[in-house]
N, C-alpha and C positions, 0 to 999 in steps of 0.2 A: 628798259631801253629809253624811256622818256628822260631819265636823268642824264643820259649821254648827250642829248641835245641835237643830234643830227644823224642823218643816214650814214654818212662816211665813217663817223666814229663808231656807230652801232655795227656797221658791216665789218670793220676791222676787229672788233671785240666779240663778235657773235659766236665764234667757235668756242672760246673760253667760257663765255656766259652760258651758252647752251649746254655744254658738257657738264658744268657745275649743277645745272638744273635738270639734267637727265633728258634734255630735248635733242632732237636731231641736229647734227652739226653740218647740214648742207648749207650751201651758199644762201645768204640772206639777200633776196632780190628787193629792188625798190618797190615793186608792186606789193609784195608781202609786207614790207615795212610800213607802207602807207595804209594798207588795209588794217593792220593791227594797231598802229600808233597815231594816226591822224586824229586831231580833235573831232569829237562827235558833231559839233556844229558845222564843221567844214565838210564832213562826209555826208551829211544829210542833203 
């Protein structure tokens, strides 16, 4: 997802990407996106 650049693009492409990787295809929430993909120095 980091290569997509932002939450909006990631959310639109999530179902296809998740399906290809065998992941759940539920809605990608902003909270989940930030938890998984925010830079570690910002999260600390």
